[in-house]
A tleap script that builds the chain and sets N, CA, C and O, in Angstrom:
source leaprc.protein.ff14SB
mol = sequence {
  NMET ARG THR GLU LEU PRO LYS ARG PHE THR
  ASP ALA VAL THR LYS LEU TYR ASN ALA PHE
  HIE GLU ASN ARG LEU ASN ALA MET ASP GLY
  CYS GLU CYS ALA VAL GLY ASN LEU CYS ASN
  ASN THR ASN ASN TRP LEU ASN SER TYR GLU
  ASP GLU MET SER VAL ASN THR GLY TYR SER
  SER GLU GLU LEU ILE THR ILE GLU LEU LEU
  PHE MET TYR GLY ILE LYS SER PHE LEU ASP
  ALA GLU LEU TRP GLU PRO LYS ASP VAL ILE
  PRO GLU ASN LYS GLU THR VAL PHE ASN ALA
  LEU SER ALA VAL ILE GLU TYR LEU CYS GLU
  LEU ASP ASN ILE PRO ASN ILE MET GLU TYR
  LYS SER LEU PHE GLU THR GLU ASN LYS LEU
  GLU LEU THR GLU VAL CLEU
}
set mol.1.N position { 79.086 60.733 84.303 }
set mol.1.CA position { 79.079 59.445 84.974 }
set mol.1.C position { 80.493 58.857 84.950 }
set mol.1.O position { 81.145 58.815 83.907 }
set mol.2.N position { 80.939 58.416 86.087 }
set mol.2.CA position { 82.274 57.845 86.194 }
set mol.2.C position { 82.268 56.395 85.747 }
set mol.2.O position { 81.320 55.648 85.991 }
set mol.3.N position { 83.351 56.022 85.086 }
set mol.3.CA position { 83.496 54.623 84.705 }
set mol.3.C position { 84.296 53.904 85.775 }
set mol.3.O position { 85.123 54.502 86.464 }
set mol.4.N position { 84.040 52.633 85.899 }
set mol.4.CA position { 84.759 51.845 86.893 }
set mol.4.C position { 86.191 51.614 86.427 }
set mol.4.O position { 86.439 51.310 85.260 }
set mol.5.N position { 87.122 51.764 87.352 }
set mol.5.CA position { 88.534 51.571 87.036 }
set mol.5.C position { 88.882 50.090 87.061 }
set mol.5.O position { 88.269 49.325 87.806 }
set mol.6.N position { 89.862 49.673 86.254 }
set mol.6.CA position { 90.284 48.268 86.262 }
set mol.6.C position { 90.773 47.838 87.644 }
set mol.6.O position { 91.413 48.607 88.362 }
set mol.7.N position { 90.458 46.602 87.995 }
set mol.7.CA position { 90.838 46.070 89.313 }
set mol.7.C position { 92.345 46.133 89.528 }
set mol.7.O position { 92.793 46.523 90.606 }
set mol.8.N position { 93.134 45.760 88.526 }
set mol.8.CA position { 94.590 45.779 88.727 }
set mol.8.C position { 95.077 47.186 89.036 }
set mol.8.O position { 96.005 47.367 89.823 }
set mol.9.N position { 94.451 48.182 88.417 }
set mol.9.CA position { 94.832 49.568 88.661 }
set mol.9.C position { 94.478 49.990 90.087 }
set mol.9.O position { 95.321 50.531 90.803 }
set mol.10.N position { 93.247 49.746 90.493 }
set mol.10.CA position { 92.842 50.154 91.845 }
set mol.10.C position { 93.627 49.397 92.912 }
set mol.10.O position { 93.993 49.972 93.937 }
set mol.11.N position { 93.887 48.115 92.679 }
set mol.11.CA position { 94.695 47.342 93.630 }
set mol.11.C position { 96.105 47.920 93.738 }
set mol.11.O position { 96.634 48.087 94.838 }
set mol.12.N position { 96.706 48.221 92.592 }
set mol.12.CA position { 98.076 48.747 92.584 }
set mol.12.C position { 98.151 50.102 93.266 }
set mol.12.O position { 99.025 50.326 94.103 }
set mol.13.N position { 97.252 51.001 92.920 }
set mol.13.CA position { 97.284 52.351 93.510 }
set mol.13.C position { 97.014 52.271 95.014 }
set mol.13.O position { 97.632 53.000 95.791 }
set mol.14.N position { 96.117 51.412 95.420 }
set mol.14.CA position { 95.827 51.256 96.858 }
set mol.14.C position { 97.069 50.776 97.603 }
set mol.14.O position { 97.404 51.309 98.660 }
set mol.15.N position { 97.754 49.771 97.055 }
set mol.15.CA position { 98.966 49.259 97.706 }
set mol.15.C position { 100.054 50.332 97.775 }
set mol.15.O position { 100.704 50.498 98.807 }
set mol.16.N position { 100.245 51.053 96.681 }
set mol.16.CA position { 101.280 52.094 96.657 }
set mol.16.C position { 100.915 53.261 97.565 }
set mol.16.O position { 101.783 53.821 98.235 }
set mol.17.N position { 99.645 53.630 97.594 }
set mol.17.CA position { 99.163 54.699 98.475 }
set mol.17.C position { 99.428 54.339 99.936 }
set mol.17.O position { 99.968 55.143 100.696 }
set mol.18.N position { 99.040 53.124 100.318 }
set mol.18.CA position { 99.255 52.692 101.711 }
set mol.18.C position { 100.744 52.617 102.033 }
set mol.18.O position { 101.164 53.046 103.108 }
set mol.19.N position { 101.535 52.087 101.129 }
set mol.19.CA position { 102.980 51.990 101.367 }
set mol.19.C position { 103.591 53.373 101.543 }
set mol.19.O position { 104.439 53.573 102.413 }
set mol.20.N position { 103.167 54.321 100.726 }
set mol.20.CA position { 103.690 55.686 100.834 }
set mol.20.C position { 103.382 56.278 102.201 }
set mol.20.O position { 104.269 56.825 102.857 }
set mol.21.N position { 102.141 56.174 102.631 }
set mol.21.CA position { 101.742 56.787 103.896 }
set mol.21.C position { 102.243 56.027 105.118 }
set mol.21.O position { 102.279 56.578 106.219 }
set mol.22.N position { 102.624 54.780 104.937 }
set mol.22.CA position { 103.174 53.994 106.042 }
set mol.22.C position { 104.703 53.932 105.978 }
set mol.22.O position { 105.327 53.141 106.685 }
set mol.23.N position { 105.301 54.770 105.129 }
set mol.23.CA position { 106.765 54.817 104.958 }
set mol.23.C position { 107.351 53.452 104.610 }
set mol.23.O position { 108.400 53.066 105.127 }
set mol.24.N position { 106.663 52.727 103.730 }
set mol.24.CA position { 107.119 51.411 103.291 }
set mol.24.C position { 107.510 51.398 101.823 }
set mol.24.O position { 107.393 50.364 101.165 }
set mol.25.N position { 107.974 52.527 101.296 }
set mol.25.CA position { 108.490 52.572 99.923 }
set mol.25.C position { 109.979 52.850 100.015 }
set mol.25.O position { 110.402 53.958 100.344 }
set mol.26.N position { 110.759 51.833 99.723 }
set mol.26.CA position { 112.212 51.926 99.829 }
set mol.26.C position { 112.816 51.340 98.559 }
set mol.26.O position { 112.729 50.137 98.313 }
set mol.27.N position { 113.423 52.198 97.766 }
set mol.27.CA position { 113.966 51.770 96.473 }
set mol.27.C position { 115.079 50.745 96.601 }
set mol.27.O position { 115.374 50.044 95.633 }
set mol.28.N position { 115.692 50.638 97.743 }
set mol.28.CA position { 116.822 49.729 97.910 }
set mol.28.C position { 116.434 48.396 98.546 }
set mol.28.O position { 117.305 47.597 98.891 }
set mol.29.N position { 115.142 48.154 98.702 }
set mol.29.CA position { 114.670 46.919 99.326 }
set mol.29.C position { 113.693 46.242 98.367 }
set mol.29.O position { 112.649 46.812 98.050 }
set mol.30.N position { 114.016 45.040 97.903 }
set mol.30.CA position { 113.188 44.322 96.942 }
set mol.30.C position { 111.784 44.024 97.431 }
set mol.30.O position { 110.897 43.749 96.623 }
set mol.31.N position { 111.562 44.072 98.739 }
set mol.31.CA position { 110.230 43.851 99.297 }
set mol.31.C position { 109.449 45.149 99.484 }
set mol.31.O position { 108.218 45.140 99.524 }
set mol.32.N position { 110.169 46.267 99.598 }
set mol.32.CA position { 109.515 47.547 99.852 }
set mol.32.C position { 109.665 48.548 98.708 }
set mol.32.O position { 109.300 49.715 98.851 }
set mol.33.N position { 110.198 48.097 97.581 }
set mol.33.CA position { 110.272 48.969 96.407 }
set mol.33.C position { 108.860 49.041 95.806 }
set mol.33.O position { 107.930 48.448 96.354 }
set mol.34.N position { 108.696 49.735 94.726 }
set mol.34.CA position { 107.364 49.861 94.120 }
set mol.34.C position { 106.783 48.488 93.780 }
set mol.34.O position { 105.661 48.173 94.178 }
set mol.35.N position { 107.534 47.679 93.055 }
set mol.35.CA position { 107.026 46.364 92.652 }
set mol.35.C position { 106.946 45.415 93.843 }
set mol.35.O position { 106.029 44.597 93.906 }
set mol.36.N position { 107.859 45.498 94.768 }
set mol.36.CA position { 107.785 44.683 95.976 }
set mol.36.C position { 106.476 44.899 96.709 }
set mol.36.O position { 105.866 43.947 97.195 }
set mol.37.N position { 106.041 46.157 96.791 }
set mol.37.CA position { 104.756 46.448 97.415 }
set mol.37.C position { 103.601 45.903 96.592 }
set mol.37.O position { 102.624 45.407 97.154 }
set mol.38.N position { 103.696 45.984 95.274 }
set mol.38.CA position { 102.635 45.429 94.430 }
set mol.38.C position { 102.537 43.915 94.588 }
set mol.38.O position { 101.462 43.337 94.428 }
set mol.39.N position { 103.654 43.281 94.899 }
set mol.39.CA position { 103.723 41.824 95.076 }
set mol.39.C position { 103.616 41.437 96.551 }
set mol.39.O position { 104.219 40.459 96.994 }
set mol.40.N position { 102.847 42.213 97.297 }
set mol.40.CA position { 102.555 41.915 98.709 }
set mol.40.C position { 103.805 41.849 99.570 }
set mol.40.O position { 103.931 40.980 100.433 }
set mol.41.N position { 104.713 42.757 99.334 }
set mol.41.CA position { 105.936 42.897 100.121 }
set mol.41.C position { 106.800 41.647 100.134 }
set mol.41.O position { 107.348 41.247 101.161 }
set mol.42.N position { 106.902 41.045 98.953 }
set mol.42.CA position { 107.845 39.953 98.763 }
set mol.42.C position { 108.813 40.368 97.660 }
set mol.42.O position { 108.547 41.296 96.896 }
set mol.43.N position { 109.924 39.673 97.595 }
set mol.43.CA position { 110.854 39.939 96.490 }
set mol.43.C position { 110.835 38.793 95.477 }
set mol.43.O position { 111.760 38.653 94.677 }
set mol.44.N position { 109.788 37.981 95.514 }
set mol.44.CA position { 109.649 36.868 94.566 }
set mol.44.C position { 109.644 37.353 93.122 }
set mol.44.O position { 110.024 36.611 92.216 }
set mol.45.N position { 109.225 38.571 92.909 }
set mol.45.CA position { 109.145 39.118 91.555 }
set mol.45.C position { 110.511 39.196 90.883 }
set mol.45.O position { 110.597 39.236 89.655 }
set mol.46.N position { 111.566 39.218 91.670 }
set mol.46.CA position { 112.909 39.341 91.103 }
set mol.46.C position { 113.304 38.130 90.263 }
set mol.46.O position { 114.106 38.258 89.339 }
set mol.47.N position { 112.751 36.954 90.572 }
set mol.47.CA position { 113.126 35.729 89.866 }
set mol.47.C position { 111.921 34.948 89.359 }
set mol.47.O position { 111.999 33.733 89.178 }
set mol.48.N position { 110.814 35.635 89.129 }
set mol.48.CA position { 109.594 34.927 88.745 }
set mol.48.C position { 109.408 34.877 87.244 }
set mol.48.O position { 109.963 35.677 86.492 }
set mol.49.N position { 108.617 33.921 86.843 }
set mol.49.CA position { 108.283 33.758 85.442 }
set mol.49.C position { 107.135 34.679 85.061 }
set mol.49.O position { 106.351 35.105 85.910 }
set mol.50.N position { 107.050 34.976 83.783 }
set mol.50.CA position { 106.021 35.864 83.226 }
set mol.50.C position { 104.620 35.484 83.698 }
set mol.50.O position { 103.905 36.330 84.235 }
set mol.51.N position { 104.216 34.235 83.511 }
set mol.51.CA position { 102.857 33.827 83.830 }
set mol.51.C position { 102.543 34.006 85.305 }
set mol.51.O position { 101.456 34.462 85.659 }
set mol.52.N position { 103.485 33.650 86.165 }
set mol.52.CA position { 103.260 33.748 87.605 }
set mol.52.C position { 103.033 35.195 88.022 }
set mol.52.O position { 102.131 35.478 88.810 }
set mol.53.N position { 103.847 36.117 87.500 }
set mol.53.CA position { 103.712 37.506 87.898 }
set mol.53.C position { 102.435 38.116 87.340 }
set mol.53.O position { 101.788 38.912 88.021 }
set mol.54.N position { 102.067 37.767 86.145 }
set mol.54.CA position { 100.851 38.294 85.546 }
set mol.54.C position { 99.628 37.870 86.346 }
set mol.54.O position { 98.705 38.661 86.535 }
set mol.55.N position { 99.616 36.635 86.814 }
set mol.55.CA position { 98.503 36.140 87.624 }
set mol.55.C position { 98.467 36.857 88.969 }
set mol.55.O position { 97.392 37.220 89.448 }
set mol.56.N position { 99.621 37.063 89.577 }
set mol.56.CA position { 99.669 37.654 90.915 }
set mol.56.C position { 99.398 39.157 90.934 }
set mol.56.O position { 98.823 39.658 91.900 }
set mol.57.N position { 99.790 39.875 89.913 }
set mol.57.CA position { 99.644 41.338 89.949 }
set mol.57.C position { 98.750 41.895 88.863 }
set mol.57.O position { 98.273 43.024 88.974 }
set mol.58.N position { 98.516 41.128 87.821 }
set mol.58.CA position { 97.772 41.644 86.695 }
set mol.58.C position { 98.656 42.378 85.701 }
set mol.58.O position { 98.183 42.816 84.652 }
set mol.59.N position { 99.934 42.514 86.023 }
set mol.59.CA position { 100.887 43.184 85.140 }
set mol.59.C position { 101.904 42.172 84.638 }
set mol.59.O position { 102.310 41.269 85.370 }
set mol.60.N position { 102.311 42.329 83.390 }
set mol.60.CA position { 103.315 41.427 82.825 }
set mol.60.C position { 104.678 41.708 83.459 }
set mol.60.O position { 104.874 42.735 84.109 }
set mol.61.N position { 105.603 40.792 83.264 }
set mol.61.CA position { 106.962 41.000 83.776 }
set mol.61.C position { 107.577 42.263 83.205 }
set mol.61.O position { 108.249 43.004 83.922 }
set mol.62.N position { 107.356 42.519 81.922 }
set mol.62.CA position { 107.901 43.733 81.300 }
set mol.62.C position { 107.313 44.983 81.933 }
set mol.62.O position { 108.022 45.960 82.172 }
set mol.63.N position { 106.013 44.948 82.204 }
set mol.63.CA position { 105.365 46.100 82.852 }
set mol.63.C position { 105.904 46.299 84.267 }
set mol.63.O position { 106.133 47.433 84.689 }
set mol.64.N position { 106.107 45.203 85.002 }
set mol.64.CA position { 106.650 45.312 86.357 }
set mol.64.C position { 108.071 45.873 86.336 }
set mol.64.O position { 108.427 46.698 87.177 }
set mol.65.N position { 108.867 45.434 85.393 }
set mol.65.CA position { 110.230 45.948 85.285 }
set mol.65.C position { 110.197 47.442 84.970 }
set mol.65.O position { 110.972 48.216 85.530 }
set mol.66.N position { 109.307 47.838 84.081 }
set mol.66.CA position { 109.182 49.266 83.758 }
set mol.66.C position { 108.742 50.057 84.980 }
set mol.66.O position { 109.255 51.147 85.233 }
set mol.67.N position { 107.797 49.517 85.737 }
set mol.67.CA position { 107.345 50.181 86.966 }
set mol.67.C position { 108.527 50.405 87.901 }
set mol.67.O position { 108.719 51.503 88.424 }
set mol.68.N position { 109.314 49.360 88.103 }
set mol.68.CA position { 110.448 49.481 89.030 }
set mol.68.C position { 111.509 50.433 88.496 }
set mol.68.O position { 112.080 51.216 89.255 }
set mol.69.N position { 111.776 50.371 87.193 }
set mol.69.CA position { 112.754 51.292 86.615 }
set mol.69.C position { 112.305 52.744 86.758 }
set mol.69.O position { 113.115 53.617 87.070 }
set mol.70.N position { 111.026 53.004 86.532 }
set mol.70.CA position { 110.515 54.361 86.707 }
set mol.70.C position { 110.673 54.825 88.153 }
set mol.70.O position { 111.044 55.969 88.414 }
set mol.71.N position { 110.385 53.922 89.083 }
set mol.71.CA position { 110.526 54.276 90.503 }
set mol.71.C position { 111.988 54.545 90.847 }
set mol.71.O position { 112.309 55.556 91.470 }
set mol.72.N position { 112.864 53.641 90.441 }
set mol.72.CA position { 114.293 53.817 90.735 }
set mol.72.C position { 114.843 55.072 90.062 }
set mol.72.O position { 115.589 55.832 90.678 }
set mol.73.N position { 114.475 55.288 88.801 }
set mol.73.CA position { 114.950 56.469 88.098 }
set mol.73.C position { 114.412 57.734 88.756 }
set mol.73.O position { 115.117 58.739 88.844 }
set mol.74.N position { 113.170 57.686 89.216 }
set mol.74.CA position { 112.587 58.828 89.922 }
set mol.74.C position { 113.345 59.148 91.192 }
set mol.74.O position { 113.579 60.318 91.497 }
set mol.75.N position { 113.731 58.133 91.933 }
set mol.75.CA position { 114.526 58.347 93.141 }
set mol.75.C position { 115.885 58.917 92.755 }
set mol.75.O position { 116.345 59.904 93.329 }
set mol.76.N position { 116.515 58.286 91.781 }
set mol.76.CA position { 117.856 58.708 91.366 }
set mol.76.C position { 117.867 60.133 90.842 }
set mol.76.O position { 118.781 60.897 91.152 }
set mol.77.N position { 116.875 60.500 90.060 }
set mol.77.CA position { 116.879 61.819 89.436 }
set mol.77.C position { 116.715 62.940 90.446 }
set mol.77.O position { 117.052 64.088 90.154 }
set mol.78.N position { 116.204 62.630 91.625 }
set mol.78.CA position { 116.031 63.659 92.639 }
set mol.78.C position { 117.168 63.673 93.659 }
set mol.78.O position { 117.179 64.493 94.577 }
set mol.79.N position { 118.111 62.771 93.494 }
set mol.79.CA position { 119.273 62.729 94.372 }
set mol.79.C position { 120.498 63.191 93.603 }
set mol.79.O position { 120.512 63.162 92.372 }
set mol.80.N position { 121.503 63.607 94.307 }
set mol.80.CA position { 122.761 63.978 93.687 }
set mol.80.C position { 123.365 62.734 93.046 }
set mol.80.O position { 123.575 61.725 93.720 }
set mol.81.N position { 123.643 62.804 91.755 }
set mol.81.CA position { 124.157 61.647 91.019 }
set mol.81.C position { 125.426 61.079 91.643 }
set mol.81.O position { 125.668 59.875 91.551 }
set mol.82.N position { 126.233 61.914 92.269 }
set mol.82.CA position { 127.468 61.423 92.875 }
set mol.82.C position { 127.206 60.540 94.088 }
set mol.82.O position { 128.048 59.726 94.467 }
set mol.83.N position { 126.042 60.705 94.690 }
set mol.83.CA position { 125.707 59.911 95.876 }
set mol.83.C position { 125.083 58.565 95.525 }
set mol.83.O position { 124.929 57.710 96.397 }
set mol.84.N position { 124.723 58.368 94.255 }
set mol.84.CA position { 123.986 57.185 93.875 }
set mol.84.C position { 124.896 55.974 93.780 }
set mol.84.O position { 125.661 55.835 92.825 }
set mol.85.N position { 124.813 55.127 94.737 }
set mol.85.CA position { 125.508 53.850 94.759 }
set mol.85.C position { 124.524 52.831 95.317 }
set mol.85.O position { 123.824 53.137 96.283 }
set mol.86.N position { 124.444 51.648 94.755 }
set mol.86.CA position { 123.499 50.653 95.257 }
set mol.86.C position { 123.644 50.381 96.749 }
set mol.86.O position { 122.663 50.050 97.414 }
set mol.87.N position { 124.838 50.513 97.274 }
set mol.87.CA position { 125.029 50.213 98.693 }
set mol.87.C position { 124.532 51.340 99.593 }
set mol.87.O position { 124.339 51.143 100.793 }
set mol.88.N position { 124.327 52.518 99.015 }
set mol.88.CA position { 123.857 53.644 99.812 }
set mol.88.C position { 122.424 53.431 100.263 }
set mol.88.O position { 121.618 52.833 99.550 }
set mol.89.N position { 122.120 53.918 101.432 }
set mol.89.CA position { 120.748 53.907 101.915 }
set mol.89.C position { 120.097 55.195 101.421 }
set mol.89.O position { 120.630 56.287 101.617 }
set mol.90.N position { 118.970 55.057 100.797 }
set mol.90.CA position { 118.275 56.229 100.289 }
set mol.90.C position { 117.710 57.000 101.471 }
set mol.90.O position { 117.035 56.420 102.321 }
set mol.91.N position { 117.975 58.292 101.536 }
set mol.91.CA position { 117.471 59.070 102.666 }
set mol.91.C position { 115.940 59.107 102.683 }
set mol.91.O position { 115.285 59.087 101.641 }
set mol.92.N position { 115.406 59.159 103.875 }
set mol.92.CA position { 113.958 59.279 104.018 }
set mol.92.C position { 113.568 60.684 103.582 }
set mol.92.O position { 113.792 61.652 104.308 }
set mol.93.N position { 112.999 60.788 102.423 }
set mol.93.CA position { 112.604 62.069 101.876 }
set mol.93.C position { 111.275 61.873 101.183 }
set mol.93.O position { 111.220 61.339 100.075 }
set mol.94.N position { 110.206 62.299 101.824 }
set mol.94.CA position { 108.859 62.078 101.292 }
set mol.94.C position { 108.670 62.709 99.922 }
set mol.94.O position { 108.000 62.136 99.063 }
set mol.95.N position { 109.257 63.886 99.708 }
set mol.95.CA position { 109.085 64.559 98.423 }
set mol.95.C position { 109.730 63.753 97.293 }
set mol.95.O position { 109.151 63.615 96.215 }
set mol.96.N position { 110.921 63.226 97.542 }
set mol.96.CA position { 111.600 62.412 96.540 }
set mol.96.C position { 110.793 61.161 96.228 }
set mol.96.O position { 110.600 60.816 95.062 }
set mol.97.N position { 110.327 60.488 97.256 }
set mol.97.CA position { 109.532 59.271 97.069 }
set mol.97.C position { 108.220 59.606 96.360 }
set mol.97.O position { 107.782 58.856 95.486 }
set mol.98.N position { 107.593 60.717 96.725 }
set mol.98.CA position { 106.346 61.128 96.080 }
set mol.98.C position { 106.557 61.370 94.589 }
set mol.98.O position { 105.754 60.930 93.766 }
set mol.99.N position { 107.624 62.064 94.243 }
set mol.99.CA position { 107.896 62.347 92.837 }
set mol.99.C position { 108.158 61.066 92.043 }
set mol.99.O position { 107.697 60.927 90.911 }
set mol.100.N position { 108.895 60.138 92.637 }
set mol.100.CA position { 109.144 58.856 91.974 }
set mol.100.C position { 107.840 58.068 91.834 }
set mol.100.O position { 107.574 57.470 90.791 }
set mol.101.N position { 107.051 58.075 92.872 }
set mol.101.CA position { 105.770 57.373 92.854 }
set mol.101.C position { 104.822 57.983 91.826 }
set mol.101.O position { 104.050 57.262 91.194 }
set mol.102.N position { 104.871 59.275 91.654 }
set mol.102.CA position { 104.028 59.945 90.658 }
set mol.102.C position { 104.324 59.432 89.252 }
set mol.102.O position { 103.409 59.243 88.450 }
set mol.103.N position { 105.598 59.209 88.956 }
set mol.103.CA position { 105.972 58.668 87.642 }
set mol.103.C position { 105.408 57.260 87.461 }
set mol.103.O position { 104.954 56.904 86.373 }
set mol.104.N position { 105.437 56.471 88.516 }
set mol.104.CA position { 104.890 55.111 88.457 }
set mol.104.C position { 103.381 55.156 88.213 }
set mol.104.O position { 102.865 54.429 87.364 }
set mol.105.N position { 102.690 55.992 88.943 }
set mol.105.CA position { 101.235 56.057 88.816 }
set mol.105.C position { 100.842 56.593 87.444 }
set mol.105.O position { 99.848 56.150 86.869 }
set mol.106.N position { 101.604 57.535 86.919 }
set mol.106.CA position { 101.343 58.027 85.567 }
set mol.106.C position { 101.444 56.867 84.561 }
set mol.106.O position { 100.619 56.753 83.654 }
set mol.107.N position { 102.446 56.025 84.727 }
set mol.107.CA position { 102.613 54.859 83.849 }
set mol.107.C position { 101.451 53.871 84.014 }
set mol.107.O position { 100.946 53.342 83.024 }
set mol.108.N position { 101.031 53.624 85.244 }
set mol.108.CA position { 99.899 52.729 85.475 }
set mol.108.C position { 98.645 53.258 84.779 }
set mol.108.O position { 97.866 52.486 84.220 }
set mol.109.N position { 98.457 54.570 84.818 }
set mol.109.CA position { 97.326 55.190 84.130 }
set mol.109.C position { 97.426 54.964 82.624 }
set mol.109.O position { 96.436 54.623 81.976 }
set mol.110.N position { 98.611 55.154 82.074 }
set mol.110.CA position { 98.821 54.946 80.641 }
set mol.110.C position { 98.496 53.506 80.238 }
set mol.110.O position { 97.877 53.270 79.201 }
set mol.111.N position { 98.913 52.554 81.058 }
set mol.111.CA position { 98.674 51.143 80.733 }
set mol.111.C position { 97.188 50.825 80.582 }
set mol.111.O position { 96.797 50.000 79.756 }
set mol.112.N position { 96.372 51.490 81.391 }
set mol.112.CA position { 94.933 51.213 81.367 }
set mol.112.C position { 94.124 52.331 80.707 }
set mol.112.O position { 92.906 52.405 80.871 }
set mol.113.N position { 94.815 53.202 79.956 }
set mol.113.CA position { 94.141 54.303 79.245 }
set mol.113.C position { 93.260 55.144 80.166 }
set mol.113.O position { 92.109 55.442 79.850 }
set mol.114.N position { 93.825 55.515 81.302 }
set mol.114.CA position { 93.139 56.336 82.291 }
set mol.114.C position { 93.844 57.692 82.314 }
set mol.114.O position { 95.074 57.739 82.275 }
set mol.115.N position { 93.093 58.798 82.376 }
set mol.115.CA position { 93.768 60.092 82.535 }
set mol.115.C position { 94.621 60.066 83.809 }
set mol.115.O position { 94.247 59.451 84.807 }
set mol.116.N position { 95.744 60.726 83.757 }
set mol.116.CA position { 96.684 60.722 84.889 }
set mol.116.C position { 96.008 61.257 86.152 }
set mol.116.O position { 95.663 62.437 86.219 }
set mol.117.N position { 95.823 60.405 87.136 }
set mol.117.CA position { 95.166 60.815 88.377 }
set mol.117.C position { 96.046 61.726 89.218 }
set mol.117.O position { 95.571 62.344 90.171 }
set mol.118.N position { 97.315 61.810 88.875 }
set mol.118.CA position { 98.228 62.690 89.617 }
set mol.118.C position { 98.196 64.113 89.063 }
set mol.118.O position { 98.829 65.004 89.631 }
set mol.119.N position { 97.487 64.341 87.988 }
set mol.119.CA position { 97.417 65.653 87.342 }
set mol.119.C position { 96.210 66.414 87.884 }
set mol.119.O position { 95.064 66.071 87.593 }
set mol.120.N position { 96.479 67.436 88.662 }
set mol.120.CA position { 95.401 68.181 89.304 }
set mol.120.C position { 95.127 69.538 88.686 }
set mol.120.O position { 94.198 70.220 89.119 }
set mol.121.N position { 95.898 69.958 87.691 }
set mol.121.CA position { 95.701 71.305 87.170 }
set mol.121.C position { 94.316 71.481 86.551 }
set mol.121.O position { 93.811 72.601 86.490 }
set mol.122.N position { 93.694 70.390 86.091 }
set mol.122.CA position { 92.345 70.516 85.525 }
set mol.122.C position { 91.343 71.011 86.567 }
set mol.122.O position { 90.313 71.582 86.210 }
set mol.123.N position { 91.634 70.798 87.844 }
set mol.123.CA position { 90.747 71.291 88.895 }
set mol.123.C position { 90.689 72.810 88.934 }
set mol.123.O position { 89.715 73.389 89.415 }
set mol.124.N position { 91.725 73.448 88.430 }
set mol.124.CA position { 91.825 74.885 88.557 }
set mol.124.C position { 91.592 75.625 87.243 }
set mol.124.O position { 91.804 76.835 87.168 }
set mol.125.N position { 91.163 74.917 86.218 }
set mol.125.CA position { 90.823 75.566 84.965 }
set mol.125.C position { 89.561 76.392 85.178 }
set mol.125.O position { 88.614 75.942 85.824 }
set mol.126.N position { 89.556 77.600 84.632 }
set mol.126.CA position { 88.415 78.486 84.877 }
set mol.126.C position { 87.219 78.171 83.989 }
set mol.126.O position { 86.083 78.433 84.385 }
set mol.127.N position { 87.441 77.618 82.804 }
set mol.127.CA position { 86.334 77.376 81.890 }
set mol.127.C position { 85.627 76.046 82.127 }
set mol.127.O position { 84.436 75.926 81.836 }
set mol.128.N position { 86.314 75.076 82.633 }
set mol.128.CA position { 85.737 73.740 82.801 }
set mol.128.C position { 85.818 73.295 84.240 }
set mol.128.O position { 86.565 72.371 84.563 }
set mol.129.N position { 85.073 73.927 85.095 }
set mol.129.CA position { 85.124 73.547 86.509 }
set mol.129.C position { 84.547 72.144 86.688 }
set mol.129.O position { 83.438 71.840 86.246 }
set mol.130.N position { 85.323 71.320 87.338 }
set mol.130.CA position { 84.905 69.945 87.618 }
set mol.130.C position { 84.515 69.815 89.068 }
set mol.130.O position { 85.033 70.528 89.928 }
set mol.131.N position { 83.616 68.918 89.335 }
set mol.131.CA position { 83.310 68.568 90.715 }
set mol.131.C position { 84.420 67.651 91.221 }
set mol.131.O position { 84.917 66.810 90.472 }
set mol.132.N position { 84.802 67.803 92.455 }
set mol.132.CA position { 85.851 66.957 93.000 }
set mol.132.C position { 85.526 65.480 92.851 }
set mol.132.O position { 86.421 64.666 92.622 }
set mol.133.N position { 84.267 65.133 92.978 }
set mol.133.CA position { 83.884 63.720 92.862 }
set mol.133.C position { 84.120 63.182 91.457 }
set mol.133.O position { 84.230 61.969 91.275 }
set mol.134.N position { 84.199 64.071 90.446 }
set mol.134.CA position { 84.483 63.637 89.088 }
set mol.134.C position { 85.950 63.288 88.912 }
set mol.134.O position { 86.301 62.482 88.050 }
set mol.135.N position { 86.803 63.885 89.718 }
set mol.135.CA position { 88.245 63.702 89.588 }
set mol.135.C position { 88.743 62.572 90.465 }
set mol.135.O position { 89.615 61.801 90.062 }
set mol.136.N position { 88.196 62.475 91.654 }
set mol.136.CA position { 88.678 61.479 92.617 }
set mol.136.C position { 87.924 60.180 92.535 }
set mol.136.O position { 88.217 59.248 93.283 }
savepdb mol mol.pdb
quit
């Protein structure tokens, strides 16, 4: 039997999923970065107080900063370090964005004590075959 996922988690993953598929994840834009998307495509999170952000997203300011750092680091780690300058436009590269987003989602899972939904190798284990509906 599946347990219900926390609302903040499902809301966050839904927003990030839609942003990814609509090409609205841009590490260099405060409205379209990972946290910008979680905050309804605003950059208010950049100067907001702890209580305000917690109410709006369900995540504390520290958690939001960690989310954004993971996303930015994920983008940076897949690009040539010599090219990394804040003024540079990050190239449209779905694989790079996907890898950065995977790190964010792994962190969101950790925050709510959920097994990493980005980990699919359990689907292919020979001894413990799972039904797809158990994983998704």
